[in-house]
C-alpha positions in Angstrom: 111.5 93.4 106.2 110.4 94.3 109.5 107.7 92.8 111.2 106.0 96.4 111.3 106.2 97.0 107.6 105.0 93.8 106.7 101.8 95.1 108.8 100.8 97.4 106.2 102.1 96.0 103.0 99.2 94.7 100.9 96.3 95.7 103.6 93.0 97.6 102.6 93.0 101.1 103.7 89.7 102.4 105.5 89.2 106.0 107.0 87.7 105.7 110.8 84.1 106.0 109.4 84.5 103.2 107.1 85.1 104.7 104.0 87.3 102.7 101.5 90.5 104.7 100.7 93.0 102.0 98.8 95.4 99.6 99.0 98.7 100.0 100.6 101.3 99.1 97.6 104.4 100.1 99.9 106.3 102.6 102.4 108.6 105.6 102.2 111.0 105.4 105.1 113.4 107.7 106.6 117.5 106.8 106.1 117.3 105.2 109.6 114.7 102.9 108.5 111.8 104.5 110.4 108.3 104.6 108.3 107.4 108.2 106.8 104.2 107.5 105.2 102.6 104.6 103.1 101.8 104.7 99.6 98.2 104.0 98.9 96.8 102.8 95.3 93.3 104.8 95.4 92.5 103.6 91.7 91.6 106.3 89.2 92.5 109.1 92.0 96.1 107.6 91.9 98.8 107.1 94.6 98.1 108.9 97.4 100.7 109.3 100.3 99.0 109.0 103.8 101.1 109.8 106.9 102.4 107.2 109.2 101.3 109.1 112.4 97.6 108.9 111.2 97.8 105.3 110.5 96.4 102.2 112.5 96.8 98.9 111.7 93.6 97.3 113.1 93.3 93.5 112.2 93.1 93.2 108.1 92.7 96.9 107.8 94.8 99.8 108.0 93.0 102.5 109.4 93.4 106.4 108.3 92.8 108.7 111.3 92.2 112.4 110.0 94.2 115.3 110.5 91.5 117.5 112.2 90.8 114.8 114.8 94.4 114.7 115.9 94.9 118.4 116.2 91.6 118.8 118.1 92.4 115.5 120.5 96.3 117.1 121.1 94.5 120.6 121.7 92.0 119.3 124.3 94.4 116.9 126.1 97.0 120.1 126.8 94.2 122.3 127.6 92.9 119.9 130.0 96.3 118.6 131.4 97.4 122.9 131.8 94.1 123.5 133.5 94.5 120.5 136.0 97.8 121.8 136.7 96.4 125.3 137.4 93.9 124.0 140.2 96.0 121.5 141.5 98.8 124.9 142.2 95.8 126.8 143.5 95.0 124.0 146.2 99.1 123.8 146.9 98.8 127.3 147.8 95.5 127.2 149.9 97.0 124.2 151.9 100.5 126.1 152.3 100.6 130.1 152.0 104.4 129.9 152.6 104.3 128.3 148.8 102.6 131.4 147.3 105.8 133.1 145.7 107.1 130.1 144.1 103.6 129.0 143.1 103.0 132.8 141.3 106.2 132.0 139.3 104.5 128.6 137.9 100.8 130.5 138.0 102.4 132.6 135.0 103.9 129.9 133.3 100.7 128.0 133.1 99.0 131.0 132.2 101.3 131.7 129.4 100.7 128.4 128.4 96.9 128.5 128.3 97.0 131.9 126.2 98.9 130.2 123.5 96.8 127.3 123.4 94.2 129.7 122.9 95.6 131.0 120.2 96.0 127.5 118.5 92.4 127.0 119.2 91.1 129.3 116.7 92.8 127.3 114.1 91.7 124.1 115.3 88.3 125.4 115.1 88.5 127.1 111.8 89.5 123.6 110.5 86.8 121.8 111.9 84.1 123.9 110.6 85.6 123.7 107.2 85.5 120.0 107.3 81.5 120.3 108.4 80.8 122.4 105.3 82.9 119.8 103.1 80.7 117.2 104.5 77.6 119.5 104.1 78.3 120.0 100.6 78.8 116.0 100.5 75.4 115.6 101.8 73.5 117.8 99.6 75.3 115.9 96.4 74.1 112.6 97.7 70.6 113.9 98.7 70.4 114.7 94.9 71.5 111.3 93.5 69.1 109.5 95.8 66.4 112.1 94.4 67.5 111.9 91.0 67.2 107.7 91.1 63.5 107.9 92.6 63.0 110.3 89.6 64.3 107.9 87.3 62.5 104.5 89.1 59.2 106.5 89.0 59.7 107.2 85.1 60.6 103.5 84.3 63.9 104.2 83.5 66.0 102.0 86.0 64.3 98.9 87.6 63.8 98.8 91.4 66.6 96.6 92.0 69.0 99.4 90.8 67.1 101.9 92.6 67.1 100.2 96.2 71.0 99.1 95.4 71.6 103.2 95.0 69.3 104.0 98.2 71.1 101.4 100.1 74.7 102.7 99.2 73.6 106.0 99.2 71.9 106.0 102.7 75.2 104.2 104.1 77.4 107.0 102.9 75.2 109.1 104.6 75.4 107.2 107.9 79.5 107.7 107.9 78.9 111.1 107.4 76.7 111.6 110.2 79.0 110.2 112.1 82.0 112.5 111.2 79.9 115.4 111.8 78.6 114.7 115.2 82.2 113.6 116.4 83.4 117.0 114.6 80.4 118.6 116.8 81.3 116.9 120.0 85.1 118.4 119.6 83.6 121.8 118.8 81.4 121.8 121.8 84.4 120.7 124.0 86.7 122.8 122.8 84.5 125.9 123.2 83.6 125.0 126.9 84.8 128.0 129.2 87.9 127.3 131.3 85.3 127.4 134.2 83.5 124.5 133.1 86.4 122.5 132.8 87.7 123.2 136.2 84.2 122.1 138.1 84.8 119.0 135.7 87.7 118.3 137.2 86.8 119.3 140.7 84.1 116.4 140.1 86.7 114.3 139.2 88.7 114.8 142.3 85.5 113.8 144.5 85.1 110.7 142.4 88.7 110.0 143.0 88.6 110.6 146.8 85.5 108.4 147.0 87.2 105.6 145.6 89.8 105.8 148.1 87.4 106.1 151.0 86.1 102.7 149.4 89.5 101.2 149.7 89.9 102.0 153.1 87.0 100.5 154.1 88.2 97.2 153.4 89.4 95.2 156.5 89.8 91.9 155.0 92.2 92.5 151.3 92.4 88.8 151.0 88.6 88.0 151.5 87.3 90.8 149.3 90.1 90.8 146.6 87.4 91.0 144.1 86.0 94.2 145.6 89.6 95.7 146.0 89.8 94.9 142.4 86.4 96.5 141.1 87.9 99.9 143.0 91.1 100.0 141.4 89.1 99.8 138.2 86.8 102.6 139.3 89.8 104.7 140.3 92.2 104.2 137.1 89.0 105.0 135.0 88.2 108.3 137.0 91.7 109.1 136.5 91.9 108.1 132.4 89.2 111.0 131.9 88.6 112.5 128.2 91.8 110.2 126.6 90.4 107.0 128.0 86.8 108.3 126.7 88.2 108.8 123.3 90.3 105.6 122.8 87.1 103.6 123.8 84.9 105.6 121.0 87.5 105.3 118.7 87.7 101.4 119.5 84.0 101.0 119.3 83.8 103.0 115.8 86.8 101.0 114.5 84.8 97.7 115.2 81.8 98.8 113.6 83.6 99.5 110.7 85.0 95.9 110.9 82.0 94.1 111.4 80.1 95.9 108.7 82.7 94.9 106.1 82.5 91.3 107.4 79.0 90.8 107.5 
């Protein structure tokens, strides 16, 4: 069995927000040996198949990434990249008017690409809103359980220890739901952001890159100032990475939080 397959088998599966999903019992592979999905024992729910592309091995756990998040992130990256290309094309024409005819052809291609992305945008928005509704229903049910536990405690049907345990477990679940809702709302805000605002952010990003480049040019002695030079390079990489790096850092923080809570 390959190393990548050994990474999955027998491990516990959690979602990105800390909820336990189940245990990996096996893999389903294609004819060429590549992994298509994993089989997860979810207890009374039974066996669940999770797509390989939605999985991430993190230490002793397999982290399950929800489909809505992958679709929203893909849409944002494609949209931002296309708008960056449009902006770069406009800048090239502004610098050299002789390129106008050639640029018009490319501009039409990118405009058509934006139109297609906007058509897919509504599907993603509907998916995000649908998930928000599911989470709201779950929150309502959990709050009902908490309230009912309080009534049972006040009427001496359950002891205080049991009541506190219900409160603690329910509170942790509400925290996970809030974390997911906050991320969904963040994606919705970014997806529905006007293109003009996105282009403004791109221009601001370009200015930051130019500023970093000026800092590099001012370094006269690279050997004696090597530490400063490395810091400038890090600033450039941060500016160039944009939303993708921010999403990866946020995802990493959440995953570390999930693992820390589990081992505590």
